[in-house]
py3Dmol code that shows the C-alpha trace and the ligand (Angstrom):
import py3Dmol

protein = """\
ATOM      1  CA  UNK A   1      75.611  91.674 100.194  1.00  0.00           C
ATOM      2  CA  UNK A   2      78.191  90.433 102.700  1.00  0.00           C
ATOM      3  CA  UNK A   3      81.359  92.432 103.192  1.00  0.00           C
ATOM      4  CA  UNK A   4      84.609  91.090 101.633  1.00  0.00           C
ATOM      5  CA  UNK A   5      86.805  89.265 104.157  1.00  0.00           C
ATOM      6  CA  UNK A   6      90.110  91.122 104.358  1.00  0.00           C
ATOM      7  CA  UNK A   7      93.323  90.189 106.202  1.00  0.00           C
ATOM      8  CA  UNK A   8      95.878  92.882 107.149  1.00  0.00           C
ATOM      9  CA  UNK A   9      99.255  91.198 107.776  1.00  0.00           C
ATOM     10  CA  UNK A  10     100.842  93.874 110.036  1.00  0.00           C
ATOM     11  CA  UNK A  11      99.558  96.725 112.229  1.00  0.00           C
ATOM     12  CA  UNK A  12      98.701  99.837 110.196  1.00  0.00           C
ATOM     13  CA  UNK A  13      98.079 103.454 111.264  1.00  0.00           C
ATOM     14  CA  UNK A  14      94.975 103.541 113.458  1.00  0.00           C
ATOM     15  CA  UNK A  15      93.057 105.966 111.220  1.00  0.00           C
ATOM     16  CA  UNK A  16      93.321 103.542 108.302  1.00  0.00           C
ATOM     17  CA  UNK A  17      92.495 100.416 110.329  1.00  0.00           C
ATOM     18  CA  UNK A  18      89.371 102.159 111.674  1.00  0.00           C
ATOM     19  CA  UNK A  19      88.188 103.231 108.223  1.00  0.00           C
ATOM     20  CA  UNK A  20      88.836  99.781 106.751  1.00  0.00           C
ATOM     21  CA  UNK A  21      86.908  98.107 109.570  1.00  0.00           C
ATOM     22  CA  UNK A  22      83.827 100.157 108.607  1.00  0.00           C
ATOM     23  CA  UNK A  23      83.944  98.900 105.024  1.00  0.00           C
ATOM     24  CA  UNK A  24      85.278  95.332 105.197  1.00  0.00           C
ATOM     25  CA  UNK A  25      85.031  92.250 107.376  1.00  0.00           C
ATOM     26  CA  UNK A  26      88.536  92.990 108.666  1.00  0.00           C
ATOM     27  CA  UNK A  27      91.040  90.699 110.433  1.00  0.00           C
ATOM     28  CA  UNK A  28      94.035  92.397 112.008  1.00  0.00           C
ATOM     29  CA  UNK A  29      97.301  90.696 112.927  1.00  0.00           C
ATOM     30  CA  UNK A  30      97.440  92.051 116.473  1.00  0.00           C
ATOM     31  CA  UNK A  31     100.786  90.310 117.184  1.00  0.00           C
ATOM     32  CA  UNK A  32     102.336  92.465 114.392  1.00  0.00           C
ATOM     33  CA  UNK A  33     104.751  89.674 113.424  1.00  0.00           C
ATOM     34  CA  UNK A  34     105.228  88.538 109.804  1.00  0.00           C
ATOM     35  CA  UNK A  35     103.084  85.581 108.682  1.00  0.00           C
ATOM     36  CA  UNK A  36     104.826  82.297 107.826  1.00  0.00           C
ATOM     37  CA  UNK A  37     104.468  80.820 104.344  1.00  0.00           C
ATOM     38  CA  UNK A  38     102.140  78.150 105.770  1.00  0.00           C
ATOM     39  CA  UNK A  39      99.948  80.889 107.302  1.00  0.00           C
ATOM     40  CA  UNK A  40      99.800  82.644 103.930  1.00  0.00           C
ATOM     41  CA  UNK A  41      98.777  79.446 102.168  1.00  0.00           C
ATOM     42  CA  UNK A  42      96.004  78.970 104.695  1.00  0.00           C
ATOM     43  CA  UNK A  43      94.945  82.656 104.485  1.00  0.00           C
ATOM     44  CA  UNK A  44      94.642  82.372 100.682  1.00  0.00           C
ATOM     45  CA  UNK A  45      91.894  79.831 101.255  1.00  0.00           C
ATOM     46  CA  UNK A  46      90.014  81.993 103.790  1.00  0.00           C
ATOM     47  CA  UNK A  47      90.098  85.667 102.730  1.00  0.00           C
ATOM     48  CA  UNK A  48      88.833  87.593  99.697  1.00  0.00           C
ATOM     49  CA  UNK A  49      91.758  90.007 100.003  1.00  0.00           C
ATOM     50  CA  UNK A  50      95.116  89.886 101.757  1.00  0.00           C
ATOM     51  CA  UNK A  51      97.044  93.110 102.420  1.00  0.00           C
ATOM     52  CA  UNK A  52     100.718  92.143 102.691  1.00  0.00           C
ATOM     53  CA  UNK A  53     103.747  94.396 103.000  1.00  0.00           C
ATOM     54  CA  UNK A  54     107.500  94.420 102.480  1.00  0.00           C
ATOM     55  CA  UNK A  55     108.249  92.108 105.440  1.00  0.00           C
ATOM     56  CA  UNK A  56     106.060  89.335 103.988  1.00  0.00           C
ATOM     57  CA  UNK A  57     107.386  86.655 101.639  1.00  0.00           C
ATOM     58  CA  UNK A  58     104.998  85.243  99.035  1.00  0.00           C
ATOM     59  CA  UNK A  59     107.019  82.932  96.751  1.00  0.00           C
ATOM     60  CA  UNK A  60     105.363  80.674  94.152  1.00  0.00           C
ATOM     61  CA  UNK A  61     105.143  77.795  96.675  1.00  0.00           C
ATOM     62  CA  UNK A  62     102.619  79.751  98.761  1.00  0.00           C
ATOM     63  CA  UNK A  63     100.172  79.767  95.849  1.00  0.00           C
ATOM     64  CA  UNK A  64     100.554  76.091  94.910  1.00  0.00           C
ATOM     65  CA  UNK A  65      98.672  74.013  97.425  1.00  0.00           C
ATOM     66  CA  UNK A  66      95.313  75.678  97.605  1.00  0.00           C
ATOM     67  CA  UNK A  67      92.350  76.696  95.503  1.00  0.00           C
ATOM     68  CA  UNK A  68      92.459  80.330  96.555  1.00  0.00           C
ATOM     69  CA  UNK A  69      89.497  82.279  97.825  1.00  0.00           C
ATOM     70  CA  UNK A  70      91.717  85.390  97.643  1.00  0.00           C
ATOM     71  CA  UNK A  71      91.148  87.549  94.569  1.00  0.00           C
ATOM     72  CA  UNK A  72      93.499  90.421  95.358  1.00  0.00           C
ATOM     73  CA  UNK A  73      96.783  91.032  97.169  1.00  0.00           C
ATOM     74  CA  UNK A  74      96.714  94.774  97.874  1.00  0.00           C
ATOM     75  CA  UNK A  75     100.299  95.451  98.929  1.00  0.00           C
ATOM     76  CA  UNK A  76     101.083  98.181 101.459  1.00  0.00           C
ATOM     77  CA  UNK A  77     104.229  99.654  99.854  1.00  0.00           C
ATOM     78  CA  UNK A  78     105.541 100.535  96.443  1.00  0.00           C
ATOM     79  CA  UNK A  79     108.030  97.646  96.143  1.00  0.00           C
ATOM     80  CA  UNK A  80     106.444  94.247  95.465  1.00  0.00           C
ATOM     81  CA  UNK A  81     109.444  92.008  94.691  1.00  0.00           C
ATOM     82  CA  UNK A  82     108.493  89.965  97.786  1.00  0.00           C
ATOM     83  CA  UNK A  83     105.411  88.690  95.916  1.00  0.00           C
ATOM     84  CA  UNK A  84     105.731  86.206  93.058  1.00  0.00           C
ATOM     85  CA  UNK A  85     103.348  88.167  90.855  1.00  0.00           C
ATOM     86  CA  UNK A  86     103.482  85.604  88.019  1.00  0.00           C
ATOM     87  CA  UNK A  87     102.372  82.828  90.406  1.00  0.00           C
ATOM     88  CA  UNK A  88      99.619  85.086  91.808  1.00  0.00           C
ATOM     89  CA  UNK A  89      98.439  85.905  88.288  1.00  0.00           C
ATOM     90  CA  UNK A  90      98.373  82.203  87.373  1.00  0.00           C
ATOM     91  CA  UNK A  91      95.916  81.641  90.223  1.00  0.00           C
ATOM     92  CA  UNK A  92      93.801  84.595  89.037  1.00  0.00           C
ATOM     93  CA  UNK A  93      94.884  86.862  91.915  1.00  0.00           C
ATOM     94  CA  UNK A  94      95.327  90.594  91.195  1.00  0.00           C
ATOM     95  CA  UNK A  95      98.210  92.520  92.819  1.00  0.00           C
ATOM     96  CA  UNK A  96      98.330  96.261  93.576  1.00  0.00           C
ATOM     97  CA  UNK A  97     100.918  98.525  95.239  1.00  0.00           C
ATOM     98  CA  UNK A  98     101.069 102.100  96.638  1.00  0.00           C
ATOM     99  CA  UNK A  99     103.214 104.331  94.400  1.00  0.00           C
ATOM    100  CA  UNK A 100     103.428 108.177  94.487  1.00  0.00           C
ATOM    101  CA  UNK A 101     102.469 108.729  98.110  1.00  0.00           C
ATOM    102  CA  UNK A 102     105.854 107.753  99.540  1.00  0.00           C
ATOM    103  CA  UNK A 103     108.155 109.329  96.937  1.00  0.00           C
ATOM    104  CA  UNK A 104     108.802 112.568  98.827  1.00  0.00           C
ATOM    105  CA  UNK A 105     109.520 110.972 102.201  1.00  0.00           C
ATOM    106  CA  UNK A 106     111.763 108.305 100.673  1.00  0.00           C
ATOM    107  CA  UNK A 107     113.737 110.984  98.819  1.00  0.00           C
ATOM    108  CA  UNK A 108     113.944 112.946 102.086  1.00  0.00           C
ATOM    109  CA  UNK A 109     115.566 109.930 103.758  1.00  0.00           C
ATOM    110  CA  UNK A 110     117.999 109.517 100.838  1.00  0.00           C
ATOM    111  CA  UNK A 111     118.977 113.202 101.283  1.00  0.00           C
ATOM    112  CA  UNK A 112     119.281 112.636 105.035  1.00  0.00           C
ATOM    113  CA  UNK A 113     121.691 109.734 104.470  1.00  0.00           C
ATOM    114  CA  UNK A 114     123.663 111.698 101.895  1.00  0.00           C
ATOM    115  CA  UNK A 115     124.111 114.670 104.185  1.00  0.00           C
ATOM    116  CA  UNK A 116     124.799 112.528 107.244  1.00  0.00           C
ATOM    117  CA  UNK A 117     127.512 110.443 105.644  1.00  0.00           C
ATOM    118  CA  UNK A 118     129.178 113.318 103.761  1.00  0.00           C
ATOM    119  CA  UNK A 119     129.219 115.566 106.855  1.00  0.00           C
ATOM    120  CA  UNK A 120     130.018 112.694 109.239  1.00  0.00           C
ATOM    121  CA  UNK A 121     126.933 113.389 111.338  1.00  0.00           C
ATOM    122  CA  UNK A 122     126.668 109.834 112.726  1.00  0.00           C
ATOM    123  CA  UNK A 123     130.330 109.761 113.698  1.00  0.00           C
ATOM    124  CA  UNK A 124     130.066 113.241 115.206  1.00  0.00           C
ATOM    125  CA  UNK A 125     127.054 112.360 117.306  1.00  0.00           C
ATOM    126  CA  UNK A 126     128.701 109.154 118.540  1.00  0.00           C
ATOM    127  CA  UNK A 127     131.822 111.119 119.534  1.00  0.00           C
ATOM    128  CA  UNK A 128     129.804 113.728 121.399  1.00  0.00           C
ATOM    129  CA  UNK A 129     127.535 111.275 123.243  1.00  0.00           C
ATOM    130  CA  UNK A 130     130.551 109.142 124.219  1.00  0.00           C
ATOM    131  CA  UNK A 131     132.168 112.206 125.835  1.00  0.00           C
ATOM    132  CA  UNK A 132     135.094 112.069 123.382  1.00  0.00           C
ATOM    133  CA  UNK A 133     134.655 115.590 121.912  1.00  0.00           C
ATOM    134  CA  UNK A 134     137.543 117.844 122.920  1.00  0.00           C
ATOM    135  CA  UNK A 135     136.178 121.030 121.288  1.00  0.00           C
ATOM    136  CA  UNK A 136     136.334 122.951 117.983  1.00  0.00           C
ATOM    137  CA  UNK A 137     139.506 122.842 115.952  1.00  0.00           C
ATOM    138  CA  UNK A 138     140.221 123.567 112.269  1.00  0.00           C
ATOM    139  CA  UNK A 139     141.050 119.945 111.469  1.00  0.00           C
ATOM    140  CA  UNK A 140     138.248 118.271 113.384  1.00  0.00           C
ATOM    141  CA  UNK A 141     136.012 115.703 111.610  1.00  0.00           C
ATOM    142  CA  UNK A 142     136.401 117.114 108.125  1.00  0.00           C
ATOM    143  CA  UNK A 143     133.721 115.949 105.733  1.00  0.00           C
ATOM    144  CA  UNK A 144     132.828 116.393 102.070  1.00  0.00           C
ATOM    145  CA  UNK A 145     130.863 119.289 100.579  1.00  0.00           C
ATOM    146  CA  UNK A 146     127.480 118.257  99.178  1.00  0.00           C
ATOM    147  CA  UNK A 147     126.365 121.547  97.591  1.00  0.00           C
ATOM    148  CA  UNK A 148     127.393 121.792  93.957  1.00  0.00           C
ATOM    149  CA  UNK A 149     128.675 118.192  93.749  1.00  0.00           C
ATOM    150  CA  UNK A 150     127.632 115.635  91.112  1.00  0.00           C
ATOM    151  CA  UNK A 151     124.897 113.145  92.008  1.00  0.00           C
ATOM    152  CA  UNK A 152     124.324 109.975  90.001  1.00  0.00           C
ATOM    153  CA  UNK A 153     120.807 108.566  90.223  1.00  0.00           C
ATOM    154  CA  UNK A 154     120.265 104.927  89.224  1.00  0.00           C
ATOM    155  CA  UNK A 155     116.556 104.414  88.477  1.00  0.00           C
ATOM    156  CA  UNK A 156     114.711 107.583  87.498  1.00  0.00           C
ATOM    157  CA  UNK A 157     111.117 106.814  88.440  1.00  0.00           C
ATOM    158  CA  UNK A 158     109.081 108.866  90.885  1.00  0.00           C
ATOM    159  CA  UNK A 159     111.484 108.544  93.822  1.00  0.00           C
ATOM    160  CA  UNK A 160     114.585 109.132  91.690  1.00  0.00           C
ATOM    161  CA  UNK A 161     112.972 112.296  90.348  1.00  0.00           C
ATOM    162  CA  UNK A 162     112.004 113.466  93.850  1.00  0.00           C
ATOM    163  CA  UNK A 163     115.673 113.005  94.787  1.00  0.00           C
ATOM    164  CA  UNK A 164     116.793 115.034  91.753  1.00  0.00           C
ATOM    165  CA  UNK A 165     114.331 117.785  92.700  1.00  0.00           C
ATOM    166  CA  UNK A 166     115.846 118.106  96.180  1.00  0.00           C
ATOM    167  CA  UNK A 167     119.480 117.744  95.110  1.00  0.00           C
ATOM    168  CA  UNK A 168     119.300 120.069  92.116  1.00  0.00           C
ATOM    169  CA  UNK A 169     117.087 122.849  93.449  1.00  0.00           C
ATOM    170  CA  UNK A 170     118.065 122.580  97.115  1.00  0.00           C
ATOM    171  CA  UNK A 171     121.790 121.901  96.816  1.00  0.00           C
ATOM    172  CA  UNK A 172     122.709 123.020  93.290  1.00  0.00           C
ATOM    173  CA  UNK A 173     123.886 119.517  92.410  1.00  0.00           C
ATOM    174  CA  UNK A 174     124.611 118.361  88.889  1.00  0.00           C
ATOM    175  CA  UNK A 175     122.425 115.332  88.092  1.00  0.00           C
ATOM    176  CA  UNK A 176     123.450 112.303  86.004  1.00  0.00           C
ATOM    177  CA  UNK A 177     120.855 109.596  85.443  1.00  0.00           C
ATOM    178  CA  UNK A 178     120.914 105.925  84.471  1.00  0.00           C
ATOM    179  CA  UNK A 179     117.559 104.312  83.798  1.00  0.00           C
ATOM    180  CA  UNK A 180     116.356 101.157  82.002  1.00  0.00           C
ATOM    181  CA  UNK A 181     114.303 103.143  79.495  1.00  0.00           C
ATOM    182  CA  UNK A 182     114.898 106.531  77.894  1.00  0.00           C
ATOM    183  CA  UNK A 183     113.767 109.366  80.170  1.00  0.00           C
ATOM    184  CA  UNK A 184     111.696 111.964  78.265  1.00  0.00           C
ATOM    185  CA  UNK A 185     113.759 115.039  77.394  1.00  0.00           C
ATOM    186  CA  UNK A 186     111.352 117.360  79.237  1.00  0.00           C
ATOM    187  CA  UNK A 187     111.782 115.352  82.458  1.00  0.00           C
ATOM    188  CA  UNK A 188     115.589 115.517  82.225  1.00  0.00           C
ATOM    189  CA  UNK A 189     115.384 119.230  81.404  1.00  0.00           C
ATOM    190  CA  UNK A 190     113.392 119.868  84.594  1.00  0.00           C
ATOM    191  CA  UNK A 191     116.498 119.003  86.654  1.00  0.00           C
ATOM    192  CA  UNK A 192     119.092 119.944  84.030  1.00  0.00           C
ATOM    193  CA  UNK A 193     119.968 116.232  84.126  1.00  0.00           C
ATOM    194  CA  UNK A 194     121.926 114.126  81.665  1.00  0.00           C
ATOM    195  CA  UNK A 195     121.062 110.473  81.000  1.00  0.00           C
ATOM    196  CA  UNK A 196     123.915 108.029  80.380  1.00  0.00           C
ATOM    197  CA  UNK A 197     123.444 104.581  78.813  1.00  0.00           C
ATOM    198  CA  UNK A 198     125.048 102.378  81.488  1.00  0.00           C
ATOM    199  CA  UNK A 199     125.916 102.243  85.172  1.00  0.00           C
ATOM    200  CA  UNK A 200     129.554 101.954  84.077  1.00  0.00           C
ATOM    201  CA  UNK A 201     129.226 105.353  82.393  1.00  0.00           C
ATOM    202  CA  UNK A 202     127.660 106.927  85.469  1.00  0.00           C
ATOM    203  CA  UNK A 203     129.811 105.705  88.374  1.00  0.00           C
ATOM    204  CA  UNK A 204     133.187 107.292  87.531  1.00  0.00           C
ATOM    205  CA  UNK A 205     131.596 110.730  87.059  1.00  0.00           C
ATOM    206  CA  UNK A 206     129.859 111.081  90.435  1.00  0.00           C
ATOM    207  CA  UNK A 207     130.647 112.283  93.952  1.00  0.00           C
ATOM    208  CA  UNK A 208     127.423 110.671  95.179  1.00  0.00           C
ATOM    209  CA  UNK A 209     125.418 107.752  93.782  1.00  0.00           C
ATOM    210  CA  UNK A 210     121.849 107.166  94.951  1.00  0.00           C
ATOM    211  CA  UNK A 211     119.926 103.980  94.126  1.00  0.00           C
ATOM    212  CA  UNK A 212     116.239 104.257  93.211  1.00  0.00           C
ATOM    213  CA  UNK A 213     115.702 101.154  91.066  1.00  0.00           C
ATOM    214  CA  UNK A 214     113.413  98.217  91.934  1.00  0.00           C
ATOM    215  CA  UNK A 215     114.720  95.212  93.888  1.00  0.00           C
ATOM    216  CA  UNK A 216     114.137  91.550  93.073  1.00  0.00           C
ATOM    217  CA  UNK A 217     116.166  88.941  91.259  1.00  0.00           C
ATOM    218  CA  UNK A 218     116.874  91.098  88.196  1.00  0.00           C
ATOM    219  CA  UNK A 219     118.703  93.748  90.242  1.00  0.00           C
ATOM    220  CA  UNK A 220     120.313  91.508  92.888  1.00  0.00           C
ATOM    221  CA  UNK A 221     123.878  92.759  93.545  1.00  0.00           C
ATOM    222  CA  UNK A 222     123.582  95.374  90.797  1.00  0.00           C
ATOM    223  CA  UNK A 223     126.224  97.183  92.848  1.00  0.00           C
ATOM    224  CA  UNK A 224     129.015  94.613  93.217  1.00  0.00           C
ATOM    225  CA  UNK A 225     132.758  94.839  93.806  1.00  0.00           C
ATOM    226  CA  UNK A 226     133.481  95.552  90.135  1.00  0.00           C
ATOM    227  CA  UNK A 227     131.105  98.492  90.102  1.00  0.00           C
ATOM    228  CA  UNK A 228     132.258  99.779  93.490  1.00  0.00           C
ATOM    229  CA  UNK A 229     135.751  99.866  91.977  1.00  0.00           C
ATOM    230  CA  UNK A 230     134.406 102.169  89.264  1.00  0.00           C
ATOM    231  CA  UNK A 231     133.280 104.759  91.817  1.00  0.00           C
ATOM    232  CA  UNK A 232     135.549 107.682  92.543  1.00  0.00           C
ATOM    233  CA  UNK A 233     137.750 107.357  95.624  1.00  0.00           C
ATOM    234  CA  UNK A 234     135.963 109.509  98.185  1.00  0.00           C
ATOM    235  CA  UNK A 235     132.530 109.046  96.534  1.00  0.00           C
ATOM    236  CA  UNK A 236     129.464 107.979  98.539  1.00  0.00           C
ATOM    237  CA  UNK A 237     126.819 105.320  97.856  1.00  0.00           C
ATOM    238  CA  UNK A 238     123.240 105.802  99.111  1.00  0.00           C
ATOM    239  CA  UNK A 239     120.655 102.992  99.101  1.00  0.00           C
ATOM    240  CA  UNK A 240     117.001 103.568  99.938  1.00  0.00           C
ATOM    241  CA  UNK A 241     115.784 101.140  97.243  1.00  0.00           C
ATOM    242  CA  UNK A 242     116.126  97.491  98.287  1.00  0.00           C
ATOM    243  CA  UNK A 243     118.856  95.730 100.245  1.00  0.00           C
ATOM    244  CA  UNK A 244     119.513  93.057  97.629  1.00  0.00           C
ATOM    245  CA  UNK A 245     120.568  95.694  95.087  1.00  0.00           C
ATOM    246  CA  UNK A 246     123.932  96.053  96.893  1.00  0.00           C
ATOM    247  CA  UNK A 247     126.390  93.216  97.579  1.00  0.00           C
ATOM    248  CA  UNK A 248     126.864  93.983 101.275  1.00  0.00           C
ATOM    249  CA  UNK A 249     130.119  92.055 101.627  1.00  0.00           C
ATOM    250  CA  UNK A 250     131.608  93.891  98.642  1.00  0.00           C
ATOM    251  CA  UNK A 251     130.446  97.191 100.125  1.00  0.00           C
ATOM    252  CA  UNK A 252     131.975  96.396 103.529  1.00  0.00           C
ATOM    253  CA  UNK A 253     135.279  95.648 101.778  1.00  0.00           C
ATOM    254  CA  UNK A 254     135.118  98.880  99.752  1.00  0.00           C
ATOM    255  CA  UNK A 255     134.492 100.846 102.950  1.00  0.00           C
ATOM    256  CA  UNK A 256     137.250  99.050 104.831  1.00  0.00           C
ATOM    257  CA  UNK A 257     139.862  99.523 102.078  1.00  0.00           C
ATOM    258  CA  UNK A 258     138.738 103.101 101.351  1.00  0.00           C
ATOM    259  CA  UNK A 259     137.804 102.312  97.720  1.00  0.00           C
ATOM    260  CA  UNK A 260     134.897 104.717  98.282  1.00  0.00           C
ATOM    261  CA  UNK A 261     134.437 107.464 100.858  1.00  0.00           C
ATOM    262  CA  UNK A 262     131.368 106.102 102.616  1.00  0.00           C
ATOM    263  CA  UNK A 263     127.803 104.906 102.295  1.00  0.00           C
ATOM    264  CA  UNK A 264     124.319 105.448 103.677  1.00  0.00           C
ATOM    265  CA  UNK A 265     121.897 102.537 103.827  1.00  0.00           C
ATOM    266  CA  UNK A 266     118.210 102.436 104.755  1.00  0.00           C
ATOM    267  CA  UNK A 267     117.619  98.915 103.410  1.00  0.00           C
ATOM    268  CA  UNK A 268     119.428  95.592 103.839  1.00  0.00           C
ATOM    269  CA  UNK A 269     119.511  92.225 102.157  1.00  0.00           C
ATOM    270  CA  UNK A 270     118.361  90.179 105.174  1.00  0.00           C
ATOM    271  CA  UNK A 271     116.381  92.730 107.215  1.00  0.00           C
ATOM    272  CA  UNK A 272     116.416  93.070 110.162  1.00  0.00           C
ATOM    273  CA  UNK A 273     119.769  91.235 110.229  1.00  0.00           C
ATOM    274  CA  UNK A 274     122.750  93.497 109.573  1.00  0.00           C
ATOM    275  CA  UNK A 275     126.165  91.906 108.894  1.00  0.00           C
ATOM    276  CA  UNK A 276     128.739  92.599 111.630  1.00  0.00           C
ATOM    277  CA  UNK A 277     131.175  93.949 109.021  1.00  0.00           C
ATOM    278  CA  UNK A 278     128.693  96.740 108.212  1.00  0.00           C
ATOM    279  CA  UNK A 279     127.989  97.522 111.864  1.00  0.00           C
ATOM    280  CA  UNK A 280     131.737  97.922 112.375  1.00  0.00           C
ATOM    281  CA  UNK A 281     132.168 100.486 109.536  1.00  0.00           C
ATOM    282  CA  UNK A 282     132.482 104.028 110.820  1.00  0.00           C
ATOM    283  CA  UNK A 283     132.115 105.646 107.381  1.00  0.00           C
ATOM    284  CA  UNK A 284     128.646 104.133 106.999  1.00  0.00           C
ATOM    285  CA  UNK A 285     125.294 105.566 108.139  1.00  0.00           C
ATOM    286  CA  UNK A 286     122.652 102.933 108.882  1.00  0.00           C
ATOM    287  CA  UNK A 287     118.913 103.521 109.242  1.00  0.00           C
ATOM    288  CA  UNK A 288     116.228 100.884 109.972  1.00  0.00           C
ATOM    289  CA  UNK A 289     114.192 101.099 106.715  1.00  0.00           C
ATOM    290  CA  UNK A 290     112.653 104.481 107.542  1.00  0.00           C
ATOM    291  CA  UNK A 291     112.062 105.735 103.972  1.00  0.00           C
ATOM    292  CA  UNK A 292     108.296 106.055 104.182  1.00  0.00           C
ATOM    293  CA  UNK A 293     108.091 106.269 107.978  1.00  0.00           C
ATOM    294  CA  UNK A 294     106.167 109.485 108.575  1.00  0.00           C
ATOM    295  CA  UNK A 295     102.618 109.620 109.939  1.00  0.00           C
ATOM    296  CA  UNK A 296     101.419 111.425 106.828  1.00  0.00           C
ATOM    297  CA  UNK A 297     102.940 108.951 104.395  1.00  0.00           C
ATOM    298  CA  UNK A 298     102.083 105.762 106.266  1.00  0.00           C
ATOM    299  CA  UNK A 299      98.441 106.923 106.461  1.00  0.00           C
ATOM    300  CA  UNK A 300      98.467 107.885 102.775  1.00  0.00           C
ATOM    301  CA  UNK A 301      99.820 104.412 101.906  1.00  0.00           C
ATOM    302  CA  UNK A 302      96.996 102.787 103.860  1.00  0.00           C
ATOM    303  CA  UNK A 303      94.316 104.955 102.259  1.00  0.00           C
ATOM    304  CA  UNK A 304      95.811 104.178  98.842  1.00  0.00           C
ATOM    305  CA  UNK A 305      95.381 100.442  99.567  1.00  0.00           C
ATOM    306  CA  UNK A 306      91.811 101.154 100.621  1.00  0.00           C
ATOM    307  CA  UNK A 307      91.162 102.953  97.330  1.00  0.00           C
ATOM    308  CA  UNK A 308      92.598 100.021  95.360  1.00  0.00           C
ATOM    309  CA  UNK A 309      90.457  97.546  97.303  1.00  0.00           C
ATOM    310  CA  UNK A 310      87.263  99.582  96.962  1.00  0.00           C
ATOM    311  CA  UNK A 311      87.809  99.909  93.214  1.00  0.00           C
ATOM    312  CA  UNK A 312      88.452  96.192  92.900  1.00  0.00           C
ATOM    313  CA  UNK A 313      85.410  95.035  94.865  1.00  0.00           C
ATOM    314  CA  UNK A 314      83.145  97.602  93.187  1.00  0.00           C
ATOM    315  CA  UNK A 315      84.146  96.298  89.743  1.00  0.00           C
ATOM    316  CA  UNK A 316      86.526  99.094  88.690  1.00  0.00           C
ATOM    317  CA  UNK A 317      90.158  98.646  87.642  1.00  0.00           C
ATOM    318  CA  UNK A 318      92.366  99.556  90.656  1.00  0.00           C
ATOM    319  CA  UNK A 319      94.665 102.409  89.626  1.00  0.00           C
ATOM    320  CA  UNK A 320      97.773 100.691  91.054  1.00  0.00           C
ATOM    321  CA  UNK A 321      97.329  97.236  89.580  1.00  0.00           C
ATOM    322  CA  UNK A 322     100.740  95.671  88.863  1.00  0.00           C
ATOM    323  CA  UNK A 323      99.572  92.113  88.044  1.00  0.00           C
TER     324      UNK A 323
END
"""
ligand_1 = """\
7
DGY
C 108.121 100.310 99.993
O 107.049 100.908 99.941
O 108.446 99.499 99.145
C 109.035 100.660 101.125
O 110.228 100.030 101.149
C 108.312 100.624 102.447
O 107.940 101.942 102.538
"""
view = py3Dmol.view(width=600, height=400)
view.addModel(protein, "pdb")
view.setStyle({"model": 0}, {"cartoon": {"style": "trace"}})
view.addModel(ligand_1, "xyz")
view.setStyle({"model": 1}, {"stick": {}})
view.zoomTo()
view.show()
């Protein structure tokens, strides 16, 4: 039997590319640049499987003009709002993602941002490297204490829970949760967490708010100027979820006017473009979408895609099927 023809849309860790090449008739995108919509449409007619990732855009239009050969889109990443899953399903194309394996590293980056912004680590490093540091003094670069503070977590799936684990057990933080569905009592009890019904209930109670909900149209600008106004003065917003969840202009205004104390962002609405008004904010820590960027996790994500593909082509239900 001939091997399935598989297209990988970006470069992946070498160990995974090598293993995949043994199993599939593999095409790699050696230029490592995102495919255009026209290239996707053409690829859907040529490959049995396409392995896209967060930098790819697969709107309904991509699926319209071809009788697809592709039977599965095995996404490299947990978020899949960049794929119109309903349109894929209509054309009989399965979609999978890579949950679990990146939860710890993404929560680590959320903690990193929280600590950096509260303790002014970015500002401090800039001052030191620029030769502006004049030495220790009792009033120098005073930040906000993280240990023992209250953390609000919006979206309490795997990554939200990994965040609660770190914040509660590592930093003695009190955890308040907002989630679309009711979180089982035993899960809340694990972190001594309290679930509140709405974001409006959560925001005024927290020193830190960390976003761990999905992106996509439903959550676009979930954090807008009205909700930023509900945060405590001096509170911090952390986003490692998806850029579109935060209205970036409203955030820049809140930072400028001191409505909130600061923010830490790993994701942006128009990556890799960052609005000038964010770049100019000193009370903001910016990272280039590093949530899952460790060797261990990026390999685990690739091997998870491989597992999904093998299951699919060997007639089993892939464990991470989302459409
Ligand atoms: C994802 O998996 O959705 C991340 O944003 C990339 O790690």
